[in-house]
N, CA and C atoms as an extended XYZ file, in Angstrom:
498
Properties=species:S:1:pos:R:3:atomname:S:1:resname:S:1:resid:I:1 pbc="F F F"
N        18.861        5.190      -10.543 N   MET     1
C        17.680        4.556       -9.989 CA  MET     1
C        18.039        4.021       -8.602 C   MET     1
N        17.253        4.403       -7.613 N   ARG     2
C        17.495        3.974       -6.229 CA  ARG     2
C        16.516        2.869       -5.848 C   ARG     2
N        17.042        1.795       -5.243 N   LEU     3
C        16.228        0.660       -4.814 CA  LEU     3
C        16.298        0.500       -3.301 C   LEU     3
N        15.188        0.075       -2.734 N   LEU     4
C        15.073       -0.259       -1.320 CA  LEU     4
C        14.666       -1.727       -1.247 C   LEU     4
N        15.484       -2.550       -0.591 N   LEU     5
C        15.240       -3.994       -0.514 CA  LEU     5
C        14.933       -4.401        0.914 C   LEU     5
N        13.883       -5.215        1.056 N   MET     6
C        13.525       -5.766        2.362 CA  MET     6
C        12.962       -7.169        2.175 C   MET     6
N        12.864       -7.878        3.280 N   SER     7
C        12.282       -9.217        3.269 CA  SER     7
C        11.872       -9.583        4.682 C   SER     7
N        11.067      -10.618        4.798 N   ASP     8
C        10.763      -11.239        6.083 CA  ASP     8
C        10.278      -10.240        7.133 C   ASP     8
N         9.257       -9.470        6.764 N   THR     9
C         8.708       -8.492        7.702 CA  THR     9
C         7.823       -9.146        8.754 C   THR     9
N         7.148      -10.245        8.431 N   HIS    10
C         6.389      -11.035        9.404 CA  HIS    10
C         5.456      -10.190       10.276 C   HIS    10
N         4.783       -9.214        9.677 N   LEU    11
C         3.867       -8.368       10.454 CA  LEU    11
C         2.485       -8.989       10.516 C   LEU    11
N         1.803       -8.873       11.604 N   PRO    12
C         2.175       -8.220       12.867 CA  PRO    12
C         2.748       -9.184       13.909 C   PRO    12
N         3.229      -10.339       13.498 N   ARG    13
C         3.726      -11.328       14.460 CA  ARG    13
C         5.054      -10.929       15.092 C   ARG    13
N         6.011      -10.485       14.289 N   ARG    14
C         7.354      -10.177       14.799 CA  ARG    14
C         7.499       -8.716       15.215 C   ARG    14
N         6.648       -7.864       14.703 N   ALA    15
C         6.617       -6.441       15.058 CA  ALA    15
C         5.222       -5.944       14.720 C   ALA    15
N         4.850       -4.824       15.300 N   LYS    16
C         3.520       -4.260       15.031 CA  LYS    16
C         3.496       -3.431       13.755 C   LYS    16
N         4.650       -2.853       13.369 N   ALA    17
C         4.716       -1.983       12.191 CA  ALA    17
C         6.137       -1.988       11.633 C   ALA    17
N         6.261       -1.546       10.393 N   LEU    18
C         7.590       -1.377        9.816 CA  LEU    18
C         8.312       -0.250       10.548 C   LEU    18
N         9.623       -0.360       10.747 N   PRO    19
C        10.376        0.670       11.472 CA  PRO    19
C        10.369        2.009       10.731 C   PRO    19
N        10.337        3.085       11.489 N   GLU    20
C        10.315        4.434       10.906 CA  GLU    20
C        11.482        4.705        9.959 C   GLU    20
N        12.733        4.320       10.296 N   PRO    21
C        13.822        4.585        9.343 CA  PRO    21
C        13.588        3.937        7.976 C   PRO    21
N        12.989        2.761        7.972 N   LEU    22
C        12.667        2.089        6.712 CA  LEU    22
C        11.562        2.854        5.983 C   LEU    22
N        10.525        3.222        6.691 N   LEU    23
C         9.429        3.988        6.073 CA  LEU    23
C         9.925        5.324        5.532 C   LEU    23
N        10.888        5.933        6.205 N   ASP    24
C        11.462        7.202        5.734 CA  ASP    24
C        12.190        7.048        4.400 C   ASP    24
N        12.650        5.832        4.097 N   GLU    25
C        13.354        5.565        2.833 CA  GLU    25
C        12.388        5.447        1.641 C   GLU    25
N        11.117        5.160        1.894 N   LEU    26
C        10.171        4.908        0.802 CA  LEU    26
C        10.103        6.039       -0.223 C   LEU    26
N         9.998        7.307        0.184 N   PRO    27
C         9.903        8.373       -0.832 CA  PRO    27
C        11.175        8.543       -1.661 C   PRO    27
N        12.300        8.050       -1.142 N   GLU    28
C        13.579        8.175       -1.853 CA  GLU    28
C        13.778        7.072       -2.891 C   GLU    28
N        13.012        5.999       -2.783 N   ALA    29
C        13.217        4.821       -3.631 CA  ALA    29
C        12.396        4.911       -4.915 C   ALA    29
N        13.042        4.636       -6.021 N   ASP    30
C        12.334        4.499       -7.299 CA  ASP    30
C        11.628        3.150       -7.356 C   ASP    30
N        12.250        2.145       -6.734 N   VAL    31
C        11.689        0.791       -6.704 CA  VAL    31
C        11.874        0.217       -5.301 C   VAL    31
N        10.810       -0.357       -4.766 N   VAL    32
C        10.858       -1.075       -3.494 CA  VAL    32
C        10.707       -2.558       -3.810 C   VAL    32
N        11.583       -3.371       -3.226 N   VAL    33
C        11.562       -4.821       -3.441 CA  VAL    33
C        11.339       -5.508       -2.099 C   VAL    33
N        10.379       -6.437       -2.069 N   HIS    34
C        10.116       -7.236       -0.869 CA  HIS    34
C        10.214       -8.702       -1.279 C   HIS    34
N        11.128       -9.435       -0.615 N   ALA    35
C        11.412      -10.819       -0.998 CA  ALA    35
C        10.649      -11.845       -0.159 C   ALA    35
N         9.421      -11.522        0.231 N   GLY    36
C         8.535      -12.521        0.812 CA  GLY    36
C         8.519      -12.613        2.326 C   GLY    36
N         7.551      -13.375        2.812 N   ASP    37
C         7.177      -13.488        4.219 CA  ASP    37
C         6.697      -12.142        4.755 C   ASP    37
N         5.668      -11.650        4.103 N   TRP    38
C         4.961      -10.445        4.540 CA  TRP    38
C         4.092      -10.795        5.747 C   TRP    38
N         3.374      -11.902        5.645 N   VAL    39
C         2.422      -12.487        6.592 CA  VAL    39
C         1.065      -11.780        6.546 C   VAL    39
N         1.026      -10.452        6.481 N   ASP    40
C        -0.272       -9.756        6.421 CA  ASP    40
C        -0.416       -8.964        5.123 C   ASP    40
N        -1.636       -8.843        4.655 N   THR    41
C        -1.891       -8.069        3.436 CA  THR    41
C        -1.792       -6.572        3.692 C   THR    41
N        -1.917       -6.135        4.935 N   ALA    42
C        -1.824       -4.697        5.240 CA  ALA    42
C        -0.455       -4.141        4.861 C   ALA    42
N         0.598       -4.922        5.040 N   THR    43
C         1.937       -4.461        4.663 CA  THR    43
C         2.048       -4.330        3.150 C   THR    43
N         1.504       -5.282        2.417 N   LEU    44
C         1.473       -5.180        0.963 CA  LEU    44
C         0.698       -3.939        0.538 C   LEU    44
N        -0.458       -3.709        1.120 N   ASP    45
C        -1.260       -2.525        0.782 CA  ASP    45
C        -0.501       -1.238        1.079 C   ASP    45
N         0.166       -1.179        2.228 N   LEU    46
C         0.935        0.011        2.606 CA  LEU    46
C         2.046        0.284        1.609 C   LEU    46
N         2.815       -0.747        1.264 N   LEU    47
C         3.931       -0.554        0.342 CA  LEU    47
C         3.442       -0.224       -1.067 C   LEU    47
N         2.343       -0.814       -1.489 N   GLN    48
C         1.790       -0.455       -2.804 CA  GLN    48
C         1.357        1.002       -2.831 C   GLN    48
N         0.762        1.466       -1.753 N   ALA    49
C         0.270        2.846       -1.699 CA  ALA    49
C         1.406        3.862       -1.613 C   ALA    49
N         2.516        3.498       -0.974 N   ARG    50
C         3.571        4.474       -0.704 CA  ARG    50
C         4.805        4.335       -1.585 C   ARG    50
N         4.813        3.354       -2.483 N   SER    51
C         5.975        3.133       -3.349 CA  SER    51
C         5.678        3.599       -4.766 C   SER    51
N         6.692        4.140       -5.416 N   ARG    52
C         6.547        4.474       -6.839 CA  ARG    52
C         6.353        3.203       -7.650 C   ARG    52
N         7.144        2.186       -7.310 N   ARG    53
C         7.029        0.871       -7.952 CA  ARG    53
C         7.378       -0.177       -6.912 C   ARG    53
N         6.564       -1.196       -6.822 N   LEU    54
C         6.788       -2.273       -5.867 CA  LEU    54
C         6.938       -3.580       -6.627 C   LEU    54
N         7.986       -4.326       -6.276 N   ILE    55
C         8.191       -5.670       -6.802 CA  ILE    55
C         8.248       -6.590       -5.585 C   ILE    55
N         7.372       -7.576       -5.555 N   GLY    56
C         7.339       -8.467       -4.410 CA  GLY    56
C         6.982       -9.880       -4.801 C   GLY    56
N         7.307      -10.806       -3.913 N   VAL    57
C         6.981      -12.218       -4.077 CA  VAL    57
C         6.422      -12.723       -2.751 C   VAL    57
N         5.767      -13.877       -2.801 N   TYR    58
C         5.304      -14.469       -1.554 CA  TYR    58
C         6.378      -15.395       -0.997 C   TYR    58
N         6.299      -15.606        0.326 N   GLY    59
C         7.218      -16.505        1.002 CA  GLY    59
C         6.487      -17.678        1.617 C   GLY    59
N         7.223      -18.535        2.278 N   ASN    60
C         6.650      -19.761        2.840 CA  ASN    60
C         5.637      -19.490        3.956 C   ASN    60
N         5.687      -18.345        4.602 N   ASN    61
C         4.739      -18.013        5.666 CA  ASN    61
C         3.546      -17.199        5.174 C   ASN    61
N         3.456      -16.961        3.881 N   ASP    62
C         2.373      -16.151        3.321 CA  ASP    62
C         1.215      -17.035        2.886 C   ASP    62
N         0.023      -16.673        3.344 N   GLY    63
C        -1.161      -17.468        3.088 CA  GLY    63
C        -1.810      -17.181        1.749 C   GLY    63
N        -2.998      -17.738        1.540 N   PRO    64
C        -3.689      -17.650        0.255 CA  PRO    64
C        -3.956      -16.218       -0.226 C   PRO    64
N        -4.259      -15.296        0.675 N   ALA    65
C        -4.562      -13.915        0.256 CA  ALA    65
C        -3.344      -13.257       -0.388 C   ALA    65
N        -2.154      -13.477        0.170 N   LEU    66
C        -0.932      -12.909       -0.419 CA  LEU    66
C        -0.517      -13.686       -1.669 C   LEU    66
N        -0.664      -14.988       -1.650 N   ARG    67
C        -0.292      -15.793       -2.814 CA  ARG    67
C        -1.183      -15.481       -4.019 C   ARG    67
N        -2.393      -15.026       -3.761 N   ALA    68
C        -3.279      -14.637       -4.865 CA  ALA    68
C        -2.830      -13.338       -5.513 C   ALA    68
N        -2.086      -12.527       -4.788 N   ARG    69
C        -1.683      -11.207       -5.285 CA  ARG    69
C        -0.225      -11.112       -5.711 C   ARG    69
N         0.586      -12.103       -5.336 N   LEU    70
C         2.030      -12.035       -5.579 CA  LEU    70
C         2.518      -13.313       -6.254 C   LEU    70
N         3.563      -13.199       -7.087 N   PRO    71
C         4.139      -14.404       -7.697 CA  PRO    71
C         5.160      -15.062       -6.769 C   PRO    71
N         5.548      -16.277       -7.111 N   GLU    72
C         6.624      -16.948       -6.392 CA  GLU    72
C         7.977      -16.371       -6.791 C   GLU    72
N         8.111      -16.005       -8.066 N   VAL    73
C         9.335      -15.401       -8.603 CA  VAL    73
C         8.922      -14.172       -9.397 C   VAL    73
N         9.623      -13.068       -9.206 N   ALA    74
C         9.380      -11.849       -9.988 CA  ALA    74
C        10.656      -11.496      -10.739 C   ALA    74
N        10.468      -10.878      -11.892 N   ARG    75
C        11.601      -10.448      -12.723 CA  ARG    75
C        11.342       -9.034      -13.215 C   ARG    75
N        12.418       -8.254      -13.326 N   ALA    76
C        12.286       -6.887      -13.829 CA  ALA    76
C        13.630       -6.415      -14.362 C   ALA    76
N        13.586       -5.646      -15.439 N   ASP    77
C        14.776       -4.968      -15.942 CA  ASP    77
C        14.823       -3.599      -15.288 C   ASP    77
N        15.904       -3.338      -14.558 N   LEU    78
C        16.045       -2.087      -13.812 CA  LEU    78
C        17.426       -1.493      -14.082 C   LEU    78
N        17.449       -0.324      -14.664 N   GLY    79
C        18.718        0.369      -14.884 CA  GLY    79
C        19.723       -0.394      -15.710 C   GLY    79
N        19.246       -1.228      -16.608 N   GLY    80
C        20.149       -1.995      -17.456 CA  GLY    80
C        20.573       -3.337      -16.876 C   GLY    80
N        19.995       -3.728      -15.733 N   LEU    81
C        20.285       -5.035      -15.136 CA  LEU    81
C        19.015       -5.872      -15.053 C   LEU    81
N        19.180       -7.178      -15.204 N   ARG    82
C        18.059       -8.120      -15.099 CA  ARG    82
C        17.980       -8.627      -13.661 C   ARG    82
N        16.934       -8.186      -12.954 N   PHE    83
C        16.725       -8.548      -11.555 CA  PHE    83
C        15.722       -9.685      -11.455 C   PHE    83
N        15.926      -10.522      -10.450 N   GLY    84
C        14.950      -11.521      -10.054 CA  GLY    84
C        14.743      -11.430       -8.558 C   GLY    84
N        13.563      -11.820       -8.106 N   VAL    85
C        13.251      -11.841       -6.680 CA  VAL    85
C        12.594      -13.182       -6.382 C   VAL    85
N        13.055      -13.840       -5.324 N   VAL    86
C        12.501      -15.113       -4.880 CA  VAL    86
C        12.662      -15.158       -3.369 C   VAL    86
N        11.822      -15.896       -2.696 N   HIS    87
C        11.947      -15.931       -1.236 CA  HIS    87
C        13.066      -16.865       -0.782 C   HIS    87
N        13.031      -18.098       -1.220 N   GLU    88
C        13.914      -19.120       -0.666 CA  GLU    88
C        14.902      -19.628       -1.709 C   GLU    88
N        16.174      -19.784       -1.296 N   THR    89
C        17.209      -20.292       -2.194 CA  THR    89
C        17.898      -21.535       -1.655 C   THR    89
N        17.450      -22.048       -0.512 N   GLY    90
C        18.070      -23.232        0.060 CA  GLY    90
C        19.244      -22.896        0.967 C   GLY    90
N        19.999      -23.913        1.368 N   PRO    91
C        21.100      -23.712        2.315 CA  PRO    91
C        22.190      -22.792        1.755 C   PRO    91
N        22.931      -22.163        2.672 N   ALA    92
C        24.008      -21.257        2.268 CA  ALA    92
C        25.078      -21.988        1.454 C   ALA    92
N        25.423      -23.187        1.874 N   GLN    93
C        26.444      -23.939        1.150 CA  GLN    93
C        25.937      -24.277       -0.245 C   GLN    93
N        26.668      -23.872       -1.258 N   GLY    94
C        26.305      -24.142       -2.641 CA  GLY    94
C        25.294      -23.164       -3.230 C   GLY    94
N        24.938      -22.129       -2.482 N   ARG    95
C        23.905      -21.189       -2.928 CA  ARG    95
C        24.251      -20.528       -4.270 C   ARG    95
N        25.481      -20.054       -4.405 N   GLU    96
C        25.849      -19.338       -5.629 CA  GLU    96
C        25.681      -20.220       -6.868 C   GLU    96
N        26.229      -21.424       -6.817 N   ALA    97
C        26.140      -22.326       -7.972 CA  ALA    97
C        24.691      -22.722       -8.250 C   ALA    97
N        23.943      -23.010       -7.192 N   ARG    98
C        22.544      -23.415       -7.339 CA  ARG    98
C        21.718      -22.289       -7.971 C   ARG    98
N        21.905      -21.067       -7.505 N   CYS    99
C        21.131      -19.941       -8.033 CA  CYS    99
C        21.557      -19.575       -9.460 C   CYS    99
N        22.851      -19.672       -9.727 N   ALA   100
C        23.323      -19.395      -11.089 CA  ALA   100
C        22.724      -20.397      -12.076 C   ALA   100
N        22.598      -21.652      -11.664 N   ALA   101
C        21.998      -22.668      -12.535 CA  ALA   101
C        20.493      -22.450      -12.689 C   ALA   101
N        19.818      -22.046      -11.616 N   ARG   102
C        18.365      -21.847      -11.668 CA  ARG   102
C        17.973      -20.566      -12.399 C   ARG   102
N        18.829      -19.539      -12.308 N   PHE   103
C        18.507      -18.225      -12.884 CA  PHE   103
C        19.627      -17.752      -13.821 C   PHE   103
N        19.892      -18.492      -14.900 N   PRO   104
C        21.010      -18.125      -15.777 CA  PRO   104
C        20.801      -16.818      -16.537 C   PRO   104
N        19.562      -16.336      -16.579 N   ASP   105
C        19.247      -15.133      -17.344 CA  ASP   105
C        19.264      -13.858      -16.496 C   ASP   105
N        19.679      -13.945      -15.231 N   LEU   106
C        19.654      -12.783      -14.336 CA  LEU   106
C        21.049      -12.224      -14.086 C   LEU   106
N        21.070      -10.935      -13.739 N   ASP   107
C        22.292      -10.279      -13.268 CA  ASP   107
C        22.298      -10.177      -11.744 C   ASP   107
N        21.104       -9.992      -11.151 N   VAL   108
C        20.967       -9.813       -9.706 CA  VAL   108
C        19.778      -10.640       -9.223 C   VAL   108
N        19.975      -11.373       -8.126 N   LEU   109
C        18.894      -12.110       -7.493 CA  LEU   109
C        18.743      -11.623       -6.058 C   LEU   109
N        17.554      -11.120       -5.720 N   VAL   110
C        17.231      -10.712       -4.361 CA  VAL   110
C        16.432      -11.851       -3.730 C   VAL   110
N        16.824      -12.247       -2.518 N   PHE   111
C        16.129      -13.343       -1.849 CA  PHE   111
C        15.998      -13.043       -0.365 C   PHE   111
N        15.234      -13.865        0.330 N   GLY   112
C        15.008      -13.687        1.761 CA  GLY   112
C        15.103      -15.010        2.485 C   GLY   112
N        14.160      -15.251        3.374 N   HIS   113
C        13.935      -16.476        4.114 CA  HIS   113
C        14.832      -16.647        5.339 C   HIS   113
N        16.128      -16.455        5.221 N   SER   114
C        17.045      -16.758        6.322 CA  SER   114
C        17.113      -15.663        7.383 C   SER   114
N        16.716      -14.449        7.038 N   HIS   115
C        16.854      -13.265        7.896 CA  HIS   115
C        18.320      -12.889        8.072 C   HIS   115
N        19.193      -13.465        7.282 N   ILE   116
C        20.631      -13.209        7.366 CA  ILE   116
C        21.058      -12.394        6.149 C   ILE   116
N        21.586      -11.184        6.347 N   PRO   117
C        22.057      -10.405        5.200 CA  PRO   117
C        23.109      -11.186        4.409 C   PRO   117
N        23.048      -11.009        3.090 N   TRP   118
C        23.952      -11.770        2.215 CA  TRP   118
C        24.267      -10.910        1.007 C   TRP   118
N        25.527      -10.915        0.612 N   ASP   119
C        25.966      -10.228       -0.600 CA  ASP   119
C        27.127      -11.022       -1.167 C   ASP   119
N        26.878      -11.719       -2.260 N   SER   120
C        27.930      -12.507       -2.895 CA  SER   120
C        27.725      -12.498       -4.396 C   SER   120
N        28.733      -12.986       -5.094 N   THR   121
C        28.659      -13.074       -6.551 CA  THR   121
C        29.014      -14.497       -6.965 C   THR   121
N        28.140      -15.089       -7.750 N   ALA   122
C        28.349      -16.449       -8.231 CA  ALA   122
C        29.335      -16.440       -9.394 C   ALA   122
N        30.004      -17.577       -9.633 N   PRO   123
C        30.797      -17.686      -10.859 CA  PRO   123
C        29.888      -17.383      -12.047 C   PRO   123
N        30.338      -16.589      -12.948 N   GLY   124
C        29.506      -16.171      -14.068 CA  GLY   124
C        28.903      -14.801      -13.840 C   GLY   124
N        28.970      -14.290      -12.589 N   GLY   125
C        28.601      -12.908      -12.350 CA  GLY   125
C        27.265      -12.625      -11.679 C   GLY   125
N        26.427      -13.641      -11.413 N   LEU   126
C        25.151      -13.384      -10.750 CA  LEU   126
C        25.403      -12.849       -9.343 C   LEU   126
N        24.860      -11.664       -9.056 N   ARG   127
C        24.978      -11.058       -7.714 CA  ARG   127
C        23.784      -11.494       -6.879 C   ARG   127
N        24.039      -12.022       -5.697 N   LEU   128
C        22.986      -12.471       -4.779 CA  LEU   128
C        22.927      -11.525       -3.588 C   LEU   128
N        21.715      -11.010       -3.316 N   LEU   129
C        21.520      -10.060       -2.226 CA  LEU   129
C        20.353      -10.494       -1.345 C   LEU   129
N        20.601      -10.566       -0.045 N   ASN   130
C        19.542      -10.787        0.929 CA  ASN   130
C        19.609       -9.605        1.897 C   ASN   130
N        18.505       -8.834        2.016 N   PRO   131
C        18.531       -7.666        2.899 CA  PRO   131
C        18.361       -7.982        4.375 C   PRO   131
N        18.208       -9.245        4.742 N   GLY   132
C        17.900       -9.582        6.122 CA  GLY   132
C        16.449       -9.220        6.415 C   GLY   132
N        16.138       -8.904        7.652 N   SER   133
C        14.777       -8.538        8.047 CA  SER   133
C        14.797       -7.239        8.843 C   SER   133
N        13.880       -6.303        8.522 N   PRO   134
C        13.818       -5.064        9.299 CA  PRO   134
C        13.050       -5.213       10.610 C   PRO   134
N        12.451       -6.390       10.844 N   THR   135
C        11.585       -6.560       12.013 CA  THR   135
C        11.907       -7.786       12.863 C   THR   135
N        12.699       -8.725       12.350 N   ASP   136
C        12.966       -9.975       13.065 CA  ASP   136
C        14.416      -10.379       12.830 C   ASP   136
N        15.280       -9.994       13.747 N   ARG   137
C        16.715      -10.203       13.539 CA  ARG   137
C        17.155      -11.651       13.753 C   ARG   137
N        16.300      -12.438       14.354 N   ARG   138
C        16.625      -13.831       14.689 CA  ARG   138
C        17.974      -13.907       15.391 C   ARG   138
N        18.949      -14.569       14.808 N   ARG   139
C        20.266      -14.709       15.451 CA  ARG   139
C        21.249      -13.626       15.036 C   ARG   139
N        20.783      -12.614       14.327 N   GLN   140
C        21.650      -11.532       13.879 CA  GLN   140
C        21.725      -10.430       14.947 C   GLN   140
N        22.788       -9.641       14.934 N   PRO   141
C        22.886       -8.575       15.941 CA  PRO   141
C        21.906       -7.422       15.711 C   PRO   141
N        21.444       -7.238       14.462 N   HIS   142
C        20.570       -6.115       14.138 CA  HIS   142
C        19.492       -6.539       13.146 C   HIS   142
N        18.371       -5.855       13.172 N   CYS   143
C        17.417       -5.906       12.063 CA  CYS   143
C        18.018       -5.072       10.934 C   CYS   143
N        17.749       -5.459        9.681 N   THR   144
C        18.430       -4.807        8.562 CA  THR   144
C        17.538       -4.674        7.326 C   THR   144
N        17.973       -3.799        6.417 N   TYR   145
C        17.444       -3.696        5.059 CA  TYR   145
C        18.572       -3.156        4.192 C   TYR   145
N        18.394       -3.195        2.877 N   LEU   146
C        19.418       -2.746        1.931 CA  LEU   146
C        18.902       -1.603        1.071 C   LEU   146
N        19.807       -0.691        0.723 N   THR   147
C        19.549        0.265       -0.350 CA  THR   147
C        20.697        0.138       -1.345 C   THR   147
N        20.404        0.497       -2.580 N   LEU   148
C        21.429        0.479       -3.616 CA  LEU   148
C        20.989        1.356       -4.763 C   LEU   148
N        21.932        1.644       -5.633 N   SER   149
C        21.634        2.391       -6.853 CA  SER   149
C        21.985        1.528       -8.052 C   SER   149
N        21.255        1.742       -9.138 N   VAL   150
C        21.513        1.049      -10.398 CA  VAL   150
C        21.582        2.102      -11.485 C   VAL   150
N        22.656        2.068      -12.248 N   ALA   151
C        22.799        2.992      -13.372 CA  ALA   151
C        23.721        2.371      -14.406 C   ALA   151
N        23.347        2.514      -15.653 N   ASP   152
C        24.178        2.040      -16.762 CA  ASP   152
C        24.622        0.593      -16.583 C   ASP   152
N        23.704       -0.246      -16.108 N   GLY   153
C        24.008       -1.660      -15.973 CA  GLY   153
C        24.950       -2.005      -14.833 C   GLY   153
N        25.046       -1.117      -13.830 N   ARG   154
C        25.932       -1.368      -12.692 CA  ARG   154
C        25.224       -1.091      -11.383 C   ARG   154
N        25.521       -1.934      -10.377 N   LEU   155
C        25.071       -1.682       -9.007 CA  LEU   155
C        26.110       -0.810       -8.321 C   LEU   155
N        25.648        0.208       -7.619 N   THR   156
C        26.545        1.045       -6.834 CA  THR   156
C        25.879        1.351       -5.499 C   THR   156
N        26.660        1.873       -4.609 N   ASP   157
C        26.147        2.345       -3.318 CA  ASP   157
C        25.302        1.294       -2.607 C   ASP   157
N        25.752        0.045       -2.595 N   VAL   158
C        25.042       -1.015       -1.887 CA  VAL   158
C        25.333       -0.842       -0.396 C   VAL   158
N        24.263       -0.530        0.376 N   VAL   159
C        24.433       -0.239        1.797 CA  VAL   159
C        23.477       -1.108        2.607 C   VAL   159
N        24.034       -1.834        3.572 N   LEU   160
C        23.239       -2.584        4.540 CA  LEU   160
C        22.959       -1.650        5.707 C   LEU   160
N        21.688       -1.381        5.951 N   HIS   161
C        21.287       -0.488        7.039 CA  HIS   161
C        20.942       -1.324        8.264 C   HIS   161
N        21.583       -1.019        9.362 N   ARG   162
C        21.311       -1.687       10.640 CA  ARG   162
C        20.373       -0.811       11.444 C   ARG   162
N        19.271       -1.385       11.878 N   LEU   163
C        18.284       -0.640       12.633 CA  LEU   163
C        18.572       -0.697       14.122 C   LEU   163
N        18.226        0.364       14.848 N   PRO   164
C        18.443        0.335       16.304 CA  PRO   164
C        17.519       -0.683       16.957 C   PRO   164
N        17.906       -1.204       18.108 N   PRO   165
C        17.038       -2.151       18.817 CA  PRO   165
C        15.689       -1.522       19.138 C   PRO   165
N        14.658       -2.357       19.106 N   ARG   166
C        13.314       -1.868       19.443 CA  ARG   166
C        13.090       -1.912       20.927 C   ARG   166
C-alpha cells in the first residue's frame, strides 16, 4: 500500500495550486493523507476527486466550511498499522512523549502545523511523521511532501520529496 502525505497547503494564500510533482503522485497513491491547514475547500474537493482514498483533518487556519467536512483527528488501519492524523502536536521539545501519551493506541501519527519535516520514533514505538508543506517552505530550504509504503505491519520506503523552487 502506497501513501502520499502532505500538510499545510494554505491555498490559495501561499501558492495558487498544488505543485505538479505532487499532483503526479496522486494516481500512484492508494491513500492520500492531508494533515490540515488546507485553507480552501477547492483543495479538499480536488483531492477527494483524484484520490482513491483521502484521509484528512482540519488545521488552525481552516474555517467553518472545512471544519464541517473534516475531523480534528482521523484514524485508520492501513496495511496492518494503526494510523492517526492531527494538525498540531505542540512544541518540538517533548513531542514524542506527549504524542505517545495522547495516542497510546497508534503505531503512526501524521501531523503538520510547523511546515518542518519530521520523522522520529517515541519510546514505545509510535512513529511521528510530518511531511512539511508542498507550498510554503517557511524557514526550510525546500517545500516538501512524503511518500511511503505500508505492508505487513511495517513502514518502508519513507521518502521526503523536496520540490524545486517556484
